[in-house]
C-alpha positions as a LaTeX table, in Angstrom:
\begin{tabular}{lrrr}
\hline
Residue & $x$ (\AA) & $y$ (\AA) & $z$ (\AA) \\
\hline
Met1 & 17.00 & $-20.85$ & $-16.36$ \\
Val2 & 20.44 & $-21.84$ & $-17.60$ \\
Gly3 & 19.19 & $-24.59$ & $-19.89$ \\
Asp4 & 21.23 & $-27.79$ & $-19.88$ \\
Asn5 & 24.10 & $-26.15$ & $-18.01$ \\
Thr6 & 23.99 & $-27.58$ & $-14.48$ \\
Thr7 & 27.52 & $-26.63$ & $-13.46$ \\
Val8 & 28.35 & $-24.51$ & $-10.44$ \\
Leu9 & 29.84 & $-21.89$ & $-12.75$ \\
Gly10 & 26.56 & $-21.70$ & $-14.69$ \\
Gly11 & 24.65 & $-21.16$ & $-11.44$ \\
Val12 & 27.06 & $-18.50$ & $-10.24$ \\
Val13 & 26.95 & $-16.62$ & $-13.55$ \\
Ser14 & 23.13 & $-16.68$ & $-13.66$ \\
Thr15 & 22.98 & $-15.43$ & $-10.06$ \\
Ile16 & 25.36 & $-12.57$ & $-10.81$ \\
Val17 & 23.34 & $-11.60$ & $-13.90$ \\
Ile18 & 20.08 & $-11.55$ & $-11.90$ \\
Ile19 & 21.64 & $-9.46$ & $-9.13$ \\
Ala20 & 23.10 & $-7.03$ & $-11.69$ \\
Ile21 & 19.75 & $-6.62$ & $-13.46$ \\
Ala22 & 17.97 & $-6.06$ & $-10.13$ \\
Arg23 & 20.54 & $-3.41$ & $-9.16$ \\
Val24 & 20.21 & $-1.60$ & $-12.51$ \\
Ile25 & 16.43 & $-1.53$ & $-12.12$ \\
Gln26 & 16.75 & $-0.29$ & $-8.53$ \\
Ile27 & 19.03 & 2.57 & $-9.61$ \\
Ala28 & 16.77 & 3.49 & $-12.53$ \\
Val29 & 13.68 & 3.52 & $-10.28$ \\
Ser30 & 15.41 & 5.70 & $-7.69$ \\
Arg31 & 16.30 & 8.27 & $-10.37$ \\
Ser32 & 13.00 & 8.42 & $-12.26$ \\
Gln33 & 9.62 & 9.08 & $-10.65$ \\
Arg34 & 7.85 & 8.09 & $-13.86$ \\
Leu35 & 9.60 & 4.72 & $-13.91$ \\
Glu36 & 8.90 & 4.26 & $-10.20$ \\
Arg37 & 5.17 & 4.84 & $-10.74$ \\
Ala38 & 5.17 & 2.44 & $-13.70$ \\
Leu39 & 7.05 & $-0.40$ & $-11.99$ \\
Ile40 & 6.16 & 0.01 & $-8.32$ \\
Gly41 & 2.88 & 1.90 & $-8.38$ \\
Glu42 & 1.29 & 4.46 & $-6.07$ \\
Pro43 & $-0.82$ & 4.16 & $-2.93$ \\
Arg44 & $-4.56$ & 4.09 & $-3.70$ \\
Ile45 & $-7.25$ & 5.61 & $-1.48$ \\
Leu46 & $-10.05$ & 3.11 & $-0.85$ \\
Ile47 & $-12.15$ & 4.89 & 1.82 \\
Val48 & $-12.52$ & 8.59 & 2.62 \\
Asp49 & $-14.60$ & 9.67 & 5.63 \\
Gly50 & $-16.47$ & 6.37 & 5.80 \\
Val51 & $-17.34$ & 6.24 & 2.09 \\
Pro52 & $-15.71$ & 3.42 & 0.07 \\
Asp53 & $-14.58$ & 4.19 & $-3.48$ \\
Pro54 & $-16.12$ & 1.41 & $-5.60$ \\
Arg55 & $-14.14$ & 2.41 & $-8.69$ \\
Ala56 & $-10.79$ & 2.18 & $-6.88$ \\
Met57 & $-11.80$ & $-1.15$ & $-5.30$ \\
Arg58 & $-12.85$ & $-2.54$ & $-8.69$ \\
Glu59 & $-9.64$ & $-1.36$ & $-10.40$ \\
Glu60 & $-7.48$ & $-2.81$ & $-7.61$ \\
Glu61 & $-9.58$ & $-6.01$ & $-7.54$ \\
Ile62 & $-10.43$ & $-5.73$ & $-3.85$ \\
Ser63 & $-13.81$ & $-7.05$ & $-2.74$ \\
Met64 & $-15.83$ & $-5.45$ & 0.03 \\
Glu65 & $-15.28$ & $-8.58$ & 2.14 \\
Glu66 & $-11.49$ & $-8.22$ & 1.82 \\
Leu67 & $-11.70$ & $-4.55$ & 2.73 \\
Leu68 & $-13.87$ & $-5.29$ & 5.77 \\
Ala69 & $-11.41$ & $-7.99$ & 6.87 \\
Ala70 & $-8.55$ & $-5.48$ & 6.67 \\
Leu71 & $-10.55$ & $-2.98$ & 8.72 \\
Arg72 & $-11.20$ & $-5.62$ & 11.39 \\
Glu73 & $-7.44$ & $-6.34$ & 11.52 \\
His74 & $-6.99$ & $-2.67$ & 12.39 \\
Gly75 & $-9.63$ & $-2.79$ & 15.12 \\
Val76 & $-12.37$ & $-1.04$ & 13.14 \\
Glu77 & $-15.82$ & $-2.63$ & 13.02 \\
His78 & $-17.67$ & $-0.46$ & 10.52 \\
Val79 & $-16.70$ & 1.41 & 7.36 \\
Asn80 & $-18.22$ & 4.64 & 8.70 \\
Glu81 & $-15.62$ & 4.62 & 11.53 \\
Val82 & $-12.79$ & 5.07 & 8.99 \\
His83 & $-11.34$ & 8.46 & 8.11 \\
Leu84 & $-8.96$ & 7.06 & 5.49 \\
Ala85 & $-8.05$ & 3.61 & 4.16 \\
Val86 & $-5.18$ & 3.35 & 1.69 \\
Leu87 & $-3.95$ & 0.40 & $-0.35$ \\
Glu88 & $-0.16$ & 0.71 & $-0.07$ \\
Val89 & 2.24 & $-0.27$ & $-2.86$ \\
Asp90 & 3.31 & $-3.36$ & $-0.92$ \\
Gly91 & $-0.28$ & $-4.66$ & $-0.87$ \\
Ser92 & $-1.08$ & $-3.84$ & 2.76 \\
Ile93 & $-4.01$ & $-1.62$ & 3.70 \\
Ser94 & $-3.37$ & 1.28 & 6.08 \\
Val95 & $-6.35$ & 2.49 & 8.10 \\
Ile96 & $-6.75$ & 5.82 & 9.86 \\
Ser97 & $-9.69$ & 5.80 & 12.23 \\
Ala98 & $-12.16$ & 8.68 & 12.39 \\
Glu99 & $-11.75$ & 8.64 & 16.19 \\
Pro100 & $-8.35$ & 9.99 & 17.28 \\
Gly101 & $-7.96$ & 7.52 & 20.18 \\
Ala102 & $-9.18$ & 4.40 & 18.36 \\
Ala103 & $-6.98$ & 1.33 & 18.01 \\
Gln104 & $-5.07$ & 1.11 & 14.76 \\
Gly105 & $-3.03$ & $-2.05$ & 15.24 \\
Gly106 & $-3.37$ & $-5.02$ & 12.98 \\
Gly107 & $-2.57$ & $-8.64$ & 12.41 \\
Pro108 & 0.56 & $-10.18$ & 10.94 \\
Gly109 & 2.04 & $-8.15$ & 8.11 \\
Ser110 & 0.00 & $-5.05$ & 8.78 \\
Arg111 & 1.32 & $-1.66$ & 9.72 \\
Arg112 & 0.24 & 0.99 & 12.13 \\
Ala113 & $-1.19$ & 4.00 & 10.39 \\
Gly114 & $-0.59$ & 7.48 & 11.73 \\
Arg115 & $-2.47$ & 10.71 & 11.34 \\
Leu116 & $-2.08$ & 12.74 & 8.18 \\
Pro117 & $-0.45$ & 16.17 & 8.47 \\
Arg118 & $-2.96$ & 19.03 & 8.24 \\
Ser119 & $-1.84$ & 19.91 & 4.72 \\
Arg120 & $-2.64$ & 16.38 & 3.45 \\
Arg121 & $-5.98$ & 15.79 & 5.20 \\
Ile122 & $-8.98$ & 14.97 & 3.09 \\
Gly123 & $-12.68$ & 15.72 & 3.47 \\
Arg124 & $-14.32$ & 16.44 & 6.82 \\
Arg125 & $-11.04$ & 16.49 & 8.77 \\
Ala126 & $-9.54$ & 19.11 & 6.43 \\
Ala127 & $-12.50$ & 21.42 & 7.05 \\
Gln128 & $-12.22$ & 20.93 & 10.81 \\
Ala129 & $-8.46$ & 21.55 & 10.78 \\
Lys130 & $-8.88$ & 24.83 & 8.89 \\
Ala131 & $-11.56$ & 26.11 & 11.29 \\
\hline
\end{tabular}
């Protein structure tokens, strides 16, 4: 990274430059939603009311086997038991079960998914919430 310069000063300077660049990018991303979407991305819905979205899976390069493995990590056996599955920007998959009392825990590195507020519900649940 610093070429032939193997001195301590060269290492310190390169570290400071990397930290400064990272901080500038962090500030720019926090101030611009467009830049945030471009650099970090947005969550992507993979399953809605038990129906996988093949286009989203293809674009995100997630195979059905990988999706099923993520569902099993969250305690869900079948795709039709899922209300919502979302690929988060950090690469994890959040799963919201169709059954309110179903387990939603996961393996290492996974997160617990909560219920969506009524205003953000999708599909069958939105119709039930409005009724």
